[in-house]
C-alpha positions in Angstrom: 83.7 110.5 116.9 82.2 107.1 117.9 84.2 105.4 120.7 85.6 101.9 120.0 83.7 99.6 122.4 83.6 95.9 122.8 80.8 94.4 120.7 80.7 97.2 118.2 81.8 97.1 114.6 81.6 99.4 111.6 80.2 98.2 108.3 80.9 100.3 105.1 77.9 101.0 102.9 77.7 103.0 99.7 76.2 106.2 101.2 75.8 105.3 104.8 77.8 103.6 107.5 76.0 101.2 109.8 77.5 101.0 113.2 76.4 97.7 114.6 76.3 97.5 118.4 75.6 94.6 120.9 72.2 92.9 120.5 69.7 95.5 118.9 71.9 98.5 119.5 73.3 100.6 116.6 73.1 103.7 114.5 73.6 105.0 111.0 76.0 107.7 109.9 76.4 109.4 106.4 79.5 108.2 104.7 80.8 111.7 104.5 81.0 111.9 108.3 81.7 108.2 109.0 84.0 107.4 112.0 86.2 105.0 110.1 89.8 104.4 111.4 92.7 102.8 109.6 96.1 101.6 110.7 99.0 103.1 108.8 102.0 102.0 110.8 101.8 105.2 112.7 99.3 106.5 115.3 95.8 105.6 114.1 94.4 108.4 111.9 91.1 109.1 110.1 90.8 107.5 106.7 89.6 109.2 103.6 86.7 106.9 103.0 84.3 109.8 102.8 86.0 112.1 100.4 83.5 111.2 97.6 80.9 113.6 99.0 82.1 117.0 97.5 81.8 115.4 94.0 78.4 114.2 94.8 77.4 117.6 96.0 78.5 119.1 92.7 76.4 116.6 90.8 73.1 116.9 92.7 71.5 117.2 96.1 72.7 115.1 99.0 70.7 115.2 102.2 72.6 114.4 105.3 73.4 115.4 108.9 76.9 115.5 110.5 77.0 113.6 113.8 79.5 113.7 116.6 79.6 111.6 119.8 78.6 113.3 123.0 80.4 111.4 125.7 78.7 113.1 128.5 75.2 112.2 127.2 76.5 109.0 125.6 74.7 109.5 122.3 75.3 111.0 118.8 74.5 114.7 118.3 74.5 117.0 115.3 77.7 118.9 114.6 77.6 122.7 114.8 76.1 124.2 111.6 79.1 126.5 111.0 81.4 123.5 110.5 78.9 122.0 108.0 78.8 125.2 106.1 82.5 125.2 105.7 82.5 121.7 104.4 79.7 122.4 101.9 81.8 125.1 100.2 82.7 123.1 97.1 85.0 124.4 94.4 84.4 122.2 91.3 87.5 123.4 89.5 89.7 122.6 92.6 88.0 119.2 93.0 88.7 118.4 89.3 92.3 119.5 89.6 92.8 117.4 92.7 91.4 114.4 90.9 94.0 114.8 88.2 96.9 114.5 90.5 95.3 111.7 92.5 95.2 109.8 89.2 98.8 110.7 88.4 99.9 109.4 91.8 99.2 105.9 90.5 98.4 104.8 94.1 95.5 104.9 96.6 95.8 108.4 97.8 93.6 111.5 98.0 93.9 115.1 99.1 93.0 115.3 102.8 90.9 118.0 104.5 92.4 121.5 104.5 95.7 121.8 106.3 96.6 118.2 105.8 99.0 116.1 103.7 99.0 112.5 102.7 102.2 110.6 101.8 102.1 107.4 99.7 104.7 105.1 98.2 104.3 104.9 94.5 107.1 103.5 92.3 104.8 104.1 89.3 104.0 107.7 90.1 103.6 110.3 87.4 103.7 113.1 89.8 107.5 112.7 89.9 109.3 109.8 88.3 111.4 107.6 90.7 113.9 108.2 92.2 112.2 111.6 92.7 109.5 112.4 95.2 106.7 114.7 94.1 104.8 117.2 96.2 101.6 118.7 94.9 99.6 121.4 96.9 96.1 122.2 95.7 93.9 124.4 97.8 95.1 124.0 101.3 96.0 120.3 101.2 98.7 118.2 99.7 99.7 114.8 98.4 103.2 113.5 98.2 104.4 110.4 96.2 107.6 108.7 97.3 109.6 106.1 95.3 110.2 103.8 98.3 108.7 103.0 101.7 111.8 104.4 103.3 111.6 107.6 101.4 107.9 107.9 102.4 108.8 107.4 106.0 111.4 110.1 105.9 109.1 112.5 104.1 106.2 111.8 106.5 108.3 112.4 109.5 110.2 115.4 108.2 107.2 117.3 106.8 104.9 116.6 109.7 103.6 119.8 111.2 104.9 122.0 108.4 102.3 124.5 107.0 100.9 123.3 103.7 101.8 126.6 102.2 105.5 125.8 102.8 105.6 122.3 101.3 106.6 123.6 97.9 109.2 126.0 99.2 112.7 124.5 98.4 114.2 126.4 101.3 111.7 125.2 103.8 111.8 121.6 102.6 115.6 121.5 102.5 115.7 122.7 106.2 113.9 119.5 107.4 114.8 116.9 104.8 118.1 115.4 103.3 117.4 117.0 99.9 120.0 116.3 97.2 118.3 118.0 94.2 115.1 120.1 93.6 113.0 120.9 90.6 110.5 123.7 90.9 108.4 125.0 92.4 105.9 125.5 89.6 102.5 127.2 89.9 99.5 125.1 88.8 96.7 126.9 87.0 93.4 125.7 85.6 90.5 127.3 83.7 87.0 126.1 83.0 84.8 127.1 80.0 83.0 129.9 81.9 86.2 131.3 83.2 88.2 131.4 79.9 89.0 134.8 78.6 89.9 134.4 74.9 92.2 136.9 73.3 90.6 138.9 70.4 92.2 138.0 67.1 95.1 140.3 66.4 97.5 138.3 64.2 96.7 135.4 61.9 97.0 132.2 63.9 97.9 129.2 61.8 97.4 125.5 62.7 100.3 123.0 62.2 100.6 119.3 62.8 102.8 118.4 65.8 106.3 117.9 64.7 106.0 120.1 61.7 109.4 121.3 60.5 108.6 125.0 61.0 107.7 124.2 64.6 110.9 122.2 65.1 112.9 125.1 63.7 111.4 127.4 66.5 112.3 124.9 69.2 115.9 124.6 67.9 116.2 128.4 67.8 115.7 129.0 71.5 118.0 128.3 74.4 117.8 124.6 75.5 116.4 125.5 78.9 113.5 127.4 77.2 112.8 124.5 74.9 112.8 122.1 77.7 110.6 124.2 79.9 108.0 124.6 77.1 108.0 120.9 76.1 106.8 122.1 72.7 108.3 119.0 71.0 106.1 116.8 73.2 102.7 118.2 72.2 100.0 115.7 71.1 97.6 118.4 69.8 97.9 120.6 66.7 100.2 123.5 67.1 98.8 127.0 66.9 101.4 129.4 65.6 102.1 133.0 64.5 104.6 133.8 61.8 106.9 136.7 61.1 107.5 136.3 57.5 108.2 132.6 56.8 109.4 131.9 60.3 107.2 130.6 63.2 107.9 133.0 66.1 105.3 131.8 68.7 103.5 128.5 69.2 101.2 126.8 71.6 99.7 123.3 71.9 99.0 120.8 74.6 99.9 117.3 75.7 97.0 114.9 76.4 97.4 113.8 80.0 95.5 111.2 82.0 92.2 112.3 83.6 91.2 114.3 80.5 93.8 117.0 81.0 95.3 119.3 78.3 98.7 120.3 79.6 99.5 123.6 77.9 102.9 124.1 76.1 103.8 127.6 74.9 107.0 129.0 73.3 107.9 132.4 71.9 111.2 133.3 70.1 113.3 135.5 72.5 113.3 138.5 70.2 109.5 138.4 69.9 108.6 138.4 73.5 106.6 141.1 75.2 104.3 141.6 72.1 101.3 139.5 73.3 102.1 136.6 70.9 102.1 134.0 73.7 98.6 135.1 74.7 97.4 134.9 71.1 98.6 131.4 70.4 97.8 130.1 73.9 94.3 131.4 73.6 93.8 129.3 70.4 95.2 126.2 72.1 93.0 126.6 75.2 89.9 127.1 73.0 90.7 123.8 71.3 91.2 122.0 74.6 87.9 123.1 75.9 86.2 122.2 72.6 87.7 118.7 73.1 86.2 118.4 76.5 89.5 118.6 78.3 90.6 120.5 81.4 93.4 123.0 80.5 96.3 123.0 82.9 99.1 125.6 83.0 102.3 124.8 84.8 104.6 127.8 85.1 107.8 128.8 86.9 108.4 132.3 85.5 106.5 135.5 86.2 105.9 136.1 82.5 104.3 132.7 82.0 102.1 133.1 85.0 100.9 136.5 83.7 99.9 135.0 80.4 97.9 132.3 82.2 96.1 134.8 84.4 95.3 137.0 81.3 93.5 134.0 79.8 91.4 133.3 83.0 93.5 130.6 84.6 93.2 130.4 88.3 96.4 129.4 90.3 95.1 126.7 92.6 98.4 125.4 93.9 102.0 124.4 93.2 104.3 121.5 92.6 107.8 120.6 93.7 109.9 117.6 92.9 112.9 116.5 95.0 115.5 113.8 95.2 116.6 112.7 98.6 120.3 112.1 99.3 120.8 108.3 99.5 123.4 108.2 102.3 121.4 110.6 104.4 118.2 108.7 103.5 119.6 105.5 104.9 120.8 107.2 108.1 117.4 108.8 108.6 115.8 105.3 108.3 
């Protein structure tokens, strides 16, 4: 870290940061290790200016050195190679998934380094619609969107120091926050083309237009909570279905989300579950999403749904929790 000294300033460049000192003094630091500081209304903390670099690493070679400031010798020195190696471990699927939720946050926020969380006020958030707050953990870091500045302040203070792995635990969160209502948690799974494990054809899978009357009949035949969880009536893709006689007994499709995401929706009639039909129709829907150049996303709360996703090659990269803070307690906390 470069000390803040009189006469020095930091100038942002695209790939390098120029640290301009008095007279002819100065040095250059790669953007991915730049000592940029921001003021957030709380103690000064590192910014996320440099978080572009893993995406750059995934696209091509980047040559750089990490520097730290040696106060005893009063000069920059290379950082230990072990730390560099950890930072260079890039998971493209995780990076892509994080980018999805950064887009949905509808605010300037990004996933921090492992072990951290970033809270942002975003009335337009699609992570959780106001007045709800949304918590998304991917990898070992998290972002949280809050409907108001006051809610963001309460969330930031209440969750400070909590292990990232506990941020989507309703019990852990309720122990430190004035929680009025909770939705979730739900596991978040993703699959790439190379990781996809299609199911061999066993039953004839038919393709129907979204909103088809036979698909609507299936949705109406299941308990309301199952229909709501599946969101089958909200798909924007074709529906891939299996019939038993004239009736559709299993269906899958996806909703087109921002950031080129295909959010999977799967529904099986209660009496037909446990026969592998969900895997059959979901496999067809995932294959279509990948053919369309989309990132398949599977959000699941139940063990059965998570098992289907894993069978198709989805990797569980994190989880999501939505919560609504109690208004009276929220004002007292402020």
